[in-house]
N, C-alpha and C positions, 0 to 999 in steps of 0.2 A: 769560343764553340769547339770542341774533339774534331779535329781532323784526324782520316787514314785513309791510308794508300797501300791500294795491296800492289803487290808484282809477284813473277815467275809465274806467270801463266804459259800457256800458247795451246801446241797440238802436239801430241806424244798418240802414241803408238799402245791399239790393248798387249798389257802388261808391263808395261812400263809407268815411271814417275817420277814425281813434279815433286817440289814445294813452294804452295807461295807461301809470302810472308806479308804483313801487315804491318808499318809502321804508323803511330801513332804521333801528335803533333808535341804531347808532353809527356810527362811521365806514366804508367800504367804500372806500380808497384801497388798503387793506393789502389784500384782498379779493381771492386766485386768480382767484376766474371766479364770476361772475353769470350768471342767467339765466332764461328763459320757459319752460314747457311750458303745455298745451293739453290737456285729456281730454275729449272731446265723450259723448252719451249712446252706449250701448253699445260704445266705442270704448277703444282703450286711450291710454296717454296717450300724446304725444309731444314730441321738440323741437320748438321752435318756434326760438328763438335762446341764442345765449350769447356773452358777453365777458368775455377774460380782459382780466387787470391790467396786460397786457403790447400791449394792444387789437385784439386776432385775434377775427376774431367766427366763427361757426358757426351755417347757415342752415338748416333744415328744406326738406326741399325743395318742399315745399307752399305756402313763403311765400317762398322766394328771390324777391329780385326785387319786392317785395313791403312787406316788412315794414321795418323799420330797427331795430336797436336802439341805445342810446346813454347813456352814463351822465353823470353830473352829482356830481364829488367833493365840490365845498364844500356843495352839498347834502342827500349821502347819500341821492339817487337815480337810480335804475335804469330807460329808460323802452323801450316799445314803443312803435313810431309805427306803425300800421298803415292800410295803404293799399288800396287795390280790392278791398274786401271781395266775399269771398263768401259763399253761402249754406253753405260748407261749414267756414268761421271759426268758426263756431259752437260757444260750447264755452267751461269756463271754465277760466279762465289763474292760474297761478301761478308768482308769479317764486320762484326760487332761490338759493341763496349753494352749490356745488358740490357742488349734489343733498343738505347734506346742511341746509338748513334749509327752509321751505319759509312759504310765505305764505296764509292762509286762502283765497284764489283769488277771483276774480271774473268775474260773467257778463260773455261779448260775445255778444248775439244779433244776427244778421245777418237783414236779413226784407224786406219790399217790404210 
């Protein structure tokens, strides 16, 4: 079974940046799509970003223009670069493979 491990979360001030990493247990070069979702307390899980094998990207409206998803096939890692962070970005962030395999999640807290 595919294993995904997120890292890079933590506490950051508004306007700051973080880069989340998701390391897969095996090669990701043949995976059709990988992405990030997040869930804040009392809210539904929402799409943050998705990246297909062909290189197309999809971003949630709330993060478009601020977040960027990328992959490093040599390292089997998918990244989420988060810039201009807002209080509303506070959530648990989950890495996923085609919505079928999920990491345990990692906390991102934006606070002054």
